[in-house]
Gaussian input, Z-matrix of N, CA and C with variables (Angstrom, degrees):
# hf/3-21g

backbone

0 1
 N
 C     1     B1
 C     2     B2     1     A1
 N     3     B3     2     A2     1     D1
 C     4     B4     3     A3     2     D2
 C     5     B5     4     A4     3     D3
 N     6     B6     5     A5     4     D4
 C     7     B7     6     A6     5     D5
 C     8     B8     7     A7     6     D6
 N     9     B9     8     A8     7     D7
 C    10    B10     9     A9     8     D8
 C    11    B11    10    A10     9     D9
 N    12    B12    11    A11    10    D10
 C    13    B13    12    A12    11    D11
 C    14    B14    13    A13    12    D12
 N    15    B15    14    A14    13    D13
 C    16    B16    15    A15    14    D14
 C    17    B17    16    A16    15    D15
 N    18    B18    17    A17    16    D16
 C    19    B19    18    A18    17    D17
 C    20    B20    19    A19    18    D18
 N    21    B21    20    A20    19    D19
 C    22    B22    21    A21    20    D20
 C    23    B23    22    A22    21    D21
 N    24    B24    23    A23    22    D22
 C    25    B25    24    A24    23    D23
 C    26    B26    25    A25    24    D24
 N    27    B27    26    A26    25    D25
 C    28    B28    27    A27    26    D26
 C    29    B29    28    A28    27    D27
 N    30    B30    29    A29    28    D28
 C    31    B31    30    A30    29    D29
 C    32    B32    31    A31    30    D30
 N    33    B33    32    A32    31    D31
 C    34    B34    33    A33    32    D32
 C    35    B35    34    A34    33    D33
 N    36    B36    35    A35    34    D34
 C    37    B37    36    A36    35    D35
 C    38    B38    37    A37    36    D36
 N    39    B39    38    A38    37    D37
 C    40    B40    39    A39    38    D38
 C    41    B41    40    A40    39    D39
 N    42    B42    41    A41    40    D40
 C    43    B43    42    A42    41    D41
 C    44    B44    43    A43    42    D42
 N    45    B45    44    A44    43    D43
 C    46    B46    45    A45    44    D44
 C    47    B47    46    A46    45    D45
 N    48    B48    47    A47    46    D46
 C    49    B49    48    A48    47    D47
 C    50    B50    49    A49    48    D48
 N    51    B51    50    A50    49    D49
 C    52    B52    51    A51    50    D50
 C    53    B53    52    A52    51    D51
 N    54    B54    53    A53    52    D52
 C    55    B55    54    A54    53    D53
 C    56    B56    55    A55    54    D54
 N    57    B57    56    A56    55    D55
 C    58    B58    57    A57    56    D56
 C    59    B59    58    A58    57    D57
 N    60    B60    59    A59    58    D58
 C    61    B61    60    A60    59    D59
 C    62    B62    61    A61    60    D60
 N    63    B63    62    A62    61    D61
 C    64    B64    63    A63    62    D62
 C    65    B65    64    A64    63    D63
 N    66    B66    65    A65    64    D64
 C    67    B67    66    A66    65    D65
 C    68    B68    67    A67    66    D66
 N    69    B69    68    A68    67    D67
 C    70    B70    69    A69    68    D68
 C    71    B71    70    A70    69    D69
 N    72    B72    71    A71    70    D70
 C    73    B73    72    A72    71    D71
 C    74    B74    73    A73    72    D72
 N    75    B75    74    A74    73    D73
 C    76    B76    75    A75    74    D74
 C    77    B77    76    A76    75    D75
 N    78    B78    77    A77    76    D76
 C    79    B79    78    A78    77    D77
 C    80    B80    79    A79    78    D78
 N    81    B81    80    A80    79    D79
 C    82    B82    81    A81    80    D80
 C    83    B83    82    A82    81    D81
 N    84    B84    83    A83    82    D82
 C    85    B85    84    A84    83    D83
 C    86    B86    85    A85    84    D84
 N    87    B87    86    A86    85    D85
 C    88    B88    87    A87    86    D86
 C    89    B89    88    A88    87    D87
 N    90    B90    89    A89    88    D88
 C    91    B91    90    A90    89    D89
 C    92    B92    91    A91    90    D90
 N    93    B93    92    A92    91    D91
 C    94    B94    93    A93    92    D92
 C    95    B95    94    A94    93    D93
 N    96    B96    95    A95    94    D94
 C    97    B97    96    A96    95    D95
 C    98    B98    97    A97    96    D96
 N    99    B99    98    A98    97    D97
 C   100   B100    99    A99    98    D98
 C   101   B101   100   A100    99    D99
 N   102   B102   101   A101   100   D100
 C   103   B103   102   A102   101   D101
 C   104   B104   103   A103   102   D102
 N   105   B105   104   A104   103   D103
 C   106   B106   105   A105   104   D104
 C   107   B107   106   A106   105   D105
 N   108   B108   107   A107   106   D106
 C   109   B109   108   A108   107   D107
 C   110   B110   109   A109   108   D108
 N   111   B111   110   A110   109   D109
 C   112   B112   111   A111   110   D110
 C   113   B113   112   A112   111   D111
 N   114   B114   113   A113   112   D112
 C   115   B115   114   A114   113   D113
 C   116   B116   115   A115   114   D114
 N   117   B117   116   A116   115   D115
 C   118   B118   117   A117   116   D116
 C   119   B119   118   A118   117   D117
 N   120   B120   119   A119   118   D118
 C   121   B121   120   A120   119   D119
 C   122   B122   121   A121   120   D120
 N   123   B123   122   A122   121   D121
 C   124   B124   123   A123   122   D122
 C   125   B125   124   A124   123   D123
 N   126   B126   125   A125   124   D124
 C   127   B127   126   A126   125   D125
 C   128   B128   127   A127   126   D126
 N   129   B129   128   A128   127   D127
 C   130   B130   129   A129   128   D128
 C   131   B131   130   A130   129   D129
 N   132   B132   131   A131   130   D130
 C   133   B133   132   A132   131   D131
 C   134   B134   133   A133   132   D132
 N   135   B135   134   A134   133   D133
 C   136   B136   135   A135   134   D134
 C   137   B137   136   A136   135   D135
 N   138   B138   137   A137   136   D136
 C   139   B139   138   A138   137   D137
 C   140   B140   139   A139   138   D138
 N   141   B141   140   A140   139   D139
 C   142   B142   141   A141   140   D140
 C   143   B143   142   A142   141   D141
 N   144   B144   143   A143   142   D142
 C   145   B145   144   A144   143   D143
 C   146   B146   145   A145   144   D144
 N   147   B147   146   A146   145   D145
 C   148   B148   147   A147   146   D146
 C   149   B149   148   A148   147   D147
 N   150   B150   149   A149   148   D148
 C   151   B151   150   A150   149   D149
 C   152   B152   151   A151   150   D150
 N   153   B153   152   A152   151   D151
 C   154   B154   153   A153   152   D152
 C   155   B155   154   A154   153   D153
 N   156   B156   155   A155   154   D154
 C   157   B157   156   A156   155   D155
 C   158   B158   157   A157   156   D156
 N   159   B159   158   A158   157   D157
 C   160   B160   159   A159   158   D158
 C   161   B161   160   A160   159   D159
 N   162   B162   161   A161   160   D160
 C   163   B163   162   A162   161   D161
 C   164   B164   163   A163   162   D162
 N   165   B165   164   A164   163   D163
 C   166   B166   165   A165   164   D164
 C   167   B167   166   A166   165   D165
 N   168   B168   167   A167   166   D166
 C   169   B169   168   A168   167   D167
 C   170   B170   169   A169   168   D168
 N   171   B171   170   A170   169   D169
 C   172   B172   171   A171   170   D170
 C   173   B173   172   A172   171   D171
 N   174   B174   173   A173   172   D172
 C   175   B175   174   A174   173   D173
 C   176   B176   175   A175   174   D174
 N   177   B177   176   A176   175   D175
 C   178   B178   177   A177   176   D176
 C   179   B179   178   A178   177   D177
 N   180   B180   179   A179   178   D178
 C   181   B181   180   A180   179   D179
 C   182   B182   181   A181   180   D180
 N   183   B183   182   A182   181   D181
 C   184   B184   183   A183   182   D182
 C   185   B185   184   A184   183   D183
 N   186   B186   185   A185   184   D184
 C   187   B187   186   A186   185   D185
 C   188   B188   187   A187   186   D186
 N   189   B189   188   A188   187   D187
 C   190   B190   189   A189   188   D188
 C   191   B191   190   A190   189   D189
 N   192   B192   191   A191   190   D190
 C   193   B193   192   A192   191   D191
 C   194   B194   193   A193   192   D192
 N   195   B195   194   A194   193   D193
 C   196   B196   195   A195   194   D194
 C   197   B197   196   A196   195   D195
 N   198   B198   197   A197   196   D196
 C   199   B199   198   A198   197   D197
 C   200   B200   199   A199   198   D198
 N   201   B201   200   A200   199   D199
 C   202   B202   201   A201   200   D200
 C   203   B203   202   A202   201   D201
 N   204   B204   203   A203   202   D202
 C   205   B205   204   A204   203   D203
 C   206   B206   205   A205   204   D204
 N   207   B207   206   A206   205   D205
 C   208   B208   207   A207   206   D206
 C   209   B209   208   A208   207   D207
 N   210   B210   209   A209   208   D208
 C   211   B211   210   A210   209   D209
 C   212   B212   211   A211   210   D210
 N   213   B213   212   A212   211   D211
 C   214   B214   213   A213   212   D212
 C   215   B215   214   A214   213   D213
 N   216   B216   215   A215   214   D214
 C   217   B217   216   A216   215   D215
 C   218   B218   217   A217   216   D216
 N   219   B219   218   A218   217   D217
 C   220   B220   219   A219   218   D218
 C   221   B221   220   A220   219   D219
 N   222   B222   221   A221   220   D220
 C   223   B223   222   A222   221   D221
 C   224   B224   223   A223   222   D222
 N   225   B225   224   A224   223   D223
 C   226   B226   225   A225   224   D224
 C   227   B227   226   A226   225   D225
 N   228   B228   227   A227   226   D226
 C   229   B229   228   A228   227   D227
 C   230   B230   229   A229   228   D228
 N   231   B231   230   A230   229   D229
 C   232   B232   231   A231   230   D230
 C   233   B233   232   A232   231   D231
 N   234   B234   233   A233   232   D232
 C   235   B235   234   A234   233   D233
 C   236   B236   235   A235   234   D234
 N   237   B237   236   A236   235   D235
 C   238   B238   237   A237   236   D236
 C   239   B239   238   A238   237   D237
 N   240   B240   239   A239   238   D238
 C   241   B241   240   A240   239   D239
 C   242   B242   241   A241   240   D240
 N   243   B243   242   A242   241   D241
 C   244   B244   243   A243   242   D242
 C   245   B245   244   A244   243   D243
 N   246   B246   245   A245   244   D244
 C   247   B247   246   A246   245   D245
 C   248   B248   247   A247   246   D246

   B1=1.4481
   B2=1.5264
   B3=1.3238
   B4=1.4540
   B5=1.5233
   B6=1.3406
   B7=1.4520
   B8=1.5210
   B9=1.3218
   B10=1.4611
   B11=1.5243
   B12=1.3319
   B13=1.4622
   B14=1.5243
   B15=1.3142
   B16=1.4672
   B17=1.5287
   B18=1.2956
   B19=1.4497
   B20=1.5244
   B21=1.3141
   B22=1.4663
   B23=1.5235
   B24=1.3068
   B25=1.4680
   B26=1.5293
   B27=1.3257
   B28=1.4635
   B29=1.5211
   B30=1.3084
   B31=1.4690
   B32=1.5271
   B33=1.3245
   B34=1.4703
   B35=1.5297
   B36=1.3495
   B37=1.4623
   B38=1.5328
   B39=1.3275
   B40=1.4673
   B41=1.5291
   B42=1.3209
   B43=1.4675
   B44=1.5277
   B45=1.3267
   B46=1.4652
   B47=1.5337
   B48=1.3328
   B49=1.4595
   B50=1.5267
   B51=1.3127
   B52=1.4644
   B53=1.5282
   B54=1.3137
   B55=1.4660
   B56=1.5338
   B57=1.3033
   B58=1.4623
   B59=1.5337
   B60=1.3162
   B61=1.4669
   B62=1.5246
   B63=1.3247
   B64=1.4665
   B65=1.5286
   B66=1.3212
   B67=1.4708
   B68=1.5173
   B69=1.3206
   B70=1.4687
   B71=1.5231
   B72=1.3219
   B73=1.4744
   B74=1.5235
   B75=1.3337
   B76=1.4644
   B77=1.5275
   B78=1.3300
   B79=1.4673
   B80=1.5267
   B81=1.3092
   B82=1.4695
   B83=1.5216
   B84=1.3230
   B85=1.4644
   B86=1.5153
   B87=1.3314
   B88=1.4606
   B89=1.5261
   B90=1.3301
   B91=1.4615
   B92=1.5338
   B93=1.3150
   B94=1.4677
   B95=1.5204
   B96=1.3219
   B97=1.4677
   B98=1.5218
   B99=1.3342
   B100=1.4621
   B101=1.5270
   B102=1.3138
   B103=1.4644
   B104=1.5195
   B105=1.3189
   B106=1.4713
   B107=1.5250
   B108=1.3206
   B109=1.4596
   B110=1.5243
   B111=1.3134
   B112=1.4629
   B113=1.5268
   B114=1.3240
   B115=1.4653
   B116=1.5243
   B117=1.3367
   B118=1.4642
   B119=1.5264
   B120=1.3298
   B121=1.4638
   B122=1.5245
   B123=1.3242
   B124=1.4592
   B125=1.5294
   B126=1.3181
   B127=1.4593
   B128=1.5279
   B129=1.3242
   B130=1.4615
   B131=1.5253
   B132=1.3200
   B133=1.4659
   B134=1.5305
   B135=1.3193
   B136=1.4652
   B137=1.5221
   B138=1.3085
   B139=1.4591
   B140=1.5319
   B141=1.3128
   B142=1.4696
   B143=1.5268
   B144=1.3107
   B145=1.4627
   B146=1.5282
   B147=1.3339
   B148=1.4607
   B149=1.5273
   B150=1.3068
   B151=1.4660
   B152=1.5212
   B153=1.3341
   B154=1.4613
   B155=1.5288
   B156=1.3109
   B157=1.4630
   B158=1.5220
   B159=1.3154
   B160=1.4615
   B161=1.5219
   B162=1.3194
   B163=1.4685
   B164=1.5209
   B165=1.3309
   B166=1.4652
   B167=1.5293
   B168=1.3170
   B169=1.4594
   B170=1.5106
   B171=1.3170
   B172=1.4600
   B173=1.5236
   B174=1.3262
   B175=1.4647
   B176=1.5249
   B177=1.2964
   B178=1.4676
   B179=1.5225
   B180=1.3023
   B181=1.4595
   B182=1.5281
   B183=1.3342
   B184=1.4625
   B185=1.5217
   B186=1.3070
   B187=1.4633
   B188=1.5287
   B189=1.3427
   B190=1.4762
   B191=1.5257
   B192=1.3169
   B193=1.4558
   B194=1.5330
   B195=1.3071
   B196=1.4686
   B197=1.5218
   B198=1.3133
   B199=1.4635
   B200=1.5219
   B201=1.3141
   B202=1.4676
   B203=1.5291
   B204=1.3160
   B205=1.4654
   B206=1.5304
   B207=1.3169
   B208=1.4609
   B209=1.5248
   B210=1.3257
   B211=1.4638
   B212=1.5227
   B213=1.3233
   B214=1.4620
   B215=1.5317
   B216=1.3195
   B217=1.4709
   B218=1.5239
   B219=1.3186
   B220=1.4687
   B221=1.5242
   B222=1.3088
   B223=1.4659
   B224=1.5242
   B225=1.3323
   B226=1.4671
   B227=1.5281
   B228=1.3127
   B229=1.4679
   B230=1.5222
   B231=1.3154
   B232=1.4690
   B233=1.5227
   B234=1.3401
   B235=1.4710
   B236=1.5205
   B237=1.3196
   B238=1.4676
   B239=1.5326
   B240=1.3241
   B241=1.4729
   B242=1.5188
   B243=1.3221
   B244=1.4751
   B245=1.5179
   B246=1.3229
   B247=1.4607
   B248=1.4619
   A1=110.42
   A2=117.78
   A3=120.65
   A4=110.82
   A5=116.75
   A6=120.89
   A7=110.89
   A8=115.53
   A9=120.55
   A10=109.92
   A11=117.14
   A12=119.76
   A13=110.70
   A14=116.14
   A15=119.71
   A16=109.79
   A17=117.75
   A18=120.88
   A19=110.96
   A20=116.29
   A21=119.66
   A22=110.18
   A23=117.53
   A24=121.39
   A25=111.95
   A26=115.56
   A27=120.46
   A28=114.19
   A29=119.14
   A30=122.30
   A31=109.89
   A32=114.10
   A33=120.05
   A34=112.36
   A35=116.53
   A36=119.28
   A37=109.61
   A38=114.46
   A39=120.36
   A40=111.07
   A41=116.85
   A42=120.26
   A43=110.85
   A44=116.39
   A45=120.60
   A46=110.51
   A47=116.53
   A48=121.15
   A49=111.03
   A50=117.01
   A51=120.88
   A52=111.75
   A53=117.13
   A54=120.99
   A55=109.85
   A56=116.34
   A57=120.69
   A58=110.77
   A59=117.68
   A60=121.37
   A61=110.85
   A62=117.32
   A63=120.87
   A64=110.79
   A65=116.52
   A66=120.58
   A67=110.19
   A68=116.10
   A69=120.32
   A70=110.59
   A71=118.43
   A72=121.16
   A73=111.35
   A74=116.25
   A75=120.26
   A76=110.61
   A77=116.98
   A78=120.27
   A79=111.11
   A80=116.74
   A81=120.75
   A82=109.80
   A83=117.09
   A84=120.97
   A85=111.62
   A86=117.48
   A87=121.31
   A88=110.98
   A89=116.84
   A90=120.53
   A91=110.89
   A92=116.03
   A93=119.69
   A94=111.71
   A95=116.43
   A96=120.25
   A97=111.21
   A98=116.81
   A99=120.46
   A100=110.69
   A101=116.97
   A102=120.87
   A103=110.01
   A104=117.72
   A105=121.36
   A106=110.64
   A107=116.93
   A108=120.64
   A109=111.19
   A110=115.85
   A111=120.49
   A112=110.79
   A113=116.71
   A114=120.76
   A115=111.13
   A116=116.81
   A117=119.92
   A118=111.24
   A119=116.31
   A120=119.70
   A121=111.57
   A122=116.64
   A123=120.48
   A124=110.37
   A125=116.63
   A126=120.79
   A127=110.62
   A128=117.01
   A129=121.30
   A130=110.63
   A131=116.51
   A132=121.45
   A133=111.65
   A134=116.48
   A135=120.73
   A136=112.78
   A137=116.91
   A138=119.87
   A139=108.33
   A140=118.16
   A141=120.01
   A142=112.56
   A143=116.53
   A144=119.16
   A145=111.70
   A146=117.20
   A147=120.09
   A148=112.23
   A149=116.87
   A150=119.97
   A151=109.84
   A152=116.41
   A153=119.94
   A154=110.41
   A155=117.32
   A156=120.83
   A157=110.97
   A158=117.22
   A159=120.27
   A160=112.00
   A161=115.99
   A162=118.41
   A163=111.08
   A164=117.32
   A165=119.74
   A166=111.32
   A167=116.15
   A168=119.95
   A169=111.76
   A170=116.09
   A171=119.81
   A172=111.14
   A173=116.98
   A174=121.19
   A175=111.27
   A176=117.30
   A177=119.25
   A178=112.17
   A179=115.77
   A180=121.21
   A181=110.74
   A182=117.75
   A183=122.13
   A184=111.69
   A185=117.26
   A186=123.22
   A187=109.54
   A188=119.57
   A189=120.95
   A190=112.27
   A191=115.87
   A192=122.86
   A193=110.94
   A194=115.83
   A195=120.57
   A196=111.44
   A197=117.19
   A198=120.97
   A199=111.57
   A200=116.88
   A201=120.34
   A202=111.32
   A203=115.88
   A204=119.62
   A205=111.24
   A206=117.46
   A207=119.49
   A208=111.47
   A209=115.93
   A210=119.11
   A211=111.13
   A212=116.20
   A213=120.46
   A214=110.93
   A215=116.63
   A216=120.58
   A217=110.42
   A218=117.24
   A219=120.58
   A220=110.83
   A221=117.02
   A222=121.30
   A223=110.69
   A224=116.77
   A225=120.30
   A226=111.38
   A227=117.10
   A228=120.12
   A229=110.31
   A230=117.13
   A231=120.65
   A232=111.08
   A233=116.06
   A234=119.94
   A235=110.42
   A236=116.65
   A237=120.57
   A238=110.92
   A239=117.29
   A240=120.44
   A241=113.06
   A242=117.07
   A243=119.54
   A244=111.96
   A245=115.71
   A246=119.82
   A247=110.20
   D1=-31.85
   D2=179.61
   D3=-64.48
   D4=-34.04
   D5=177.41
   D6=-56.54
   D7=-43.31
   D8=-179.30
   D9=-65.96
   D10=-40.32
   D11=179.77
   D12=-62.83
   D13=-38.64
   D14=176.64
   D15=-65.29
   D16=-40.39
   D17=179.83
   D18=-65.96
   D19=-37.13
   D20=-179.48
   D21=-61.49
   D22=-40.12
   D23=179.70
   D24=-63.93
   D25=-30.09
   D26=-174.95
   D27=-96.46
   D28=8.02
   D29=-177.06
   D30=-69.69
   D31=127.08
   D32=179.81
   D33=-122.64
   D34=-23.25
   D35=-176.04
   D36=-127.81
   D37=167.72
   D38=177.57
   D39=-66.23
   D40=-35.30
   D41=178.88
   D42=-63.17
   D43=-41.68
   D44=177.73
   D45=-64.89
   D46=-39.49
   D47=178.06
   D48=-63.02
   D49=-46.48
   D50=179.40
   D51=-63.41
   D52=-39.52
   D53=178.59
   D54=-63.84
   D55=-42.46
   D56=179.08
   D57=-65.48
   D58=-40.29
   D59=177.58
   D60=-61.89
   D61=-40.26
   D62=178.39
   D63=-61.89
   D64=-41.98
   D65=179.15
   D66=-62.02
   D67=-45.58
   D68=-178.72
   D69=-65.07
   D70=-43.81
   D71=178.43
   D72=-60.94
   D73=-40.73
   D74=179.25
   D75=-64.59
   D76=-42.05
   D77=179.14
   D78=-64.50
   D79=-41.98
   D80=178.24
   D81=-64.59
   D82=-42.81
   D83=178.65
   D84=-62.88
   D85=-42.95
   D86=179.67
   D87=-62.62
   D88=-43.59
   D89=179.50
   D90=-66.12
   D91=-40.05
   D92=178.28
   D93=-63.90
   D94=-41.72
   D95=178.04
   D96=-64.54
   D97=-39.01
   D98=179.14
   D99=-64.92
   D100=-40.49
   D101=179.00
   D102=-66.17
   D103=-44.76
   D104=179.68
   D105=-62.47
   D106=-42.06
   D107=178.90
   D108=-64.33
   D109=-42.31
   D110=178.30
   D111=-62.33
   D112=-41.04
   D113=178.89
   D114=-64.22
   D115=-43.43
   D116=178.58
   D117=-62.04
   D118=-42.49
   D119=178.76
   D120=-63.40
   D121=-42.59
   D122=-179.91
   D123=-66.63
   D124=-40.06
   D125=179.45
   D126=-61.48
   D127=-41.94
   D128=178.31
   D129=-68.83
   D130=-42.98
   D131=-177.67
   D132=-61.45
   D133=-37.81
   D134=-176.42
   D135=-106.81
   D136=30.31
   D137=175.47
   D138=-69.42
   D139=153.12
   D140=-179.64
   D141=-54.93
   D142=-38.88
   D143=-179.59
   D144=-64.95
   D145=-43.79
   D146=179.82
   D147=-67.56
   D148=-38.68
   D149=177.29
   D150=-62.85
   D151=-44.64
   D152=179.52
   D153=-64.51
   D154=-41.03
   D155=-179.18
   D156=-61.84
   D157=-42.50
   D158=178.84
   D159=-65.84
   D160=-42.92
   D161=-178.78
   D162=-67.72
   D163=-40.95
   D164=178.14
   D165=-67.36
   D166=-35.40
   D167=177.86
   D168=-64.27
   D169=-35.57
   D170=178.91
   D171=-71.97
   D172=-32.20
   D173=-176.66
   D174=-80.87
   D175=-41.16
   D176=-171.66
   D177=-116.47
   D178=98.85
   D179=176.59
   D180=-90.71
   D181=-33.43
   D182=-173.65
   D183=-95.78
   D184=-51.02
   D185=-176.73
   D186=-84.02
   D187=135.34
   D188=-178.44
   D189=-74.54
   D190=42.48
   D191=-178.95
   D192=-60.64
   D193=-37.87
   D194=-177.83
   D195=-60.08
   D196=-49.13
   D197=-179.09
   D198=-64.32
   D199=-40.77
   D200=178.39
   D201=-62.08
   D202=-43.99
   D203=-178.81
   D204=-68.58
   D205=-39.86
   D206=178.50
   D207=-63.60
   D208=-39.19
   D209=176.32
   D210=-64.16
   D211=-40.25
   D212=177.79
   D213=-63.20
   D214=-45.89
   D215=-179.78
   D216=-63.45
   D217=-43.56
   D218=178.03
   D219=-59.79
   D220=-43.13
   D221=178.01
   D222=-62.51
   D223=-45.09
   D224=-179.71
   D225=-63.57
   D226=-37.88
   D227=177.57
   D228=-62.78
   D229=-43.14
   D230=178.55
   D231=-61.85
   D232=-42.59
   D233=179.75
   D234=-64.09
   D235=-43.67
   D236=-179.03
   D237=-64.71
   D238=-39.60
   D239=-179.32
   D240=-66.89
   D241=-23.54
   D242=177.49
   D243=-66.53
   D244=-28.63
   D245=-176.91
   D246=-101.24

């Protein structure tokens, strides 16, 4: 970002101004995309199903309780979505 600030000080023509604006727009777009991607990843990571899967996995190492509960939750979600 400091590079752009240095360029802004040295702008003498419209072409230089437009080039600098393009750089700034690209940087803003890149940061916005990174934030959106991070939000999507966090949303998926902390979905109710994933949270439940992790907690059940920690509780049941021997009994396939986790798989049974996930199947039950998936079924309940399908039933709820019908209505």
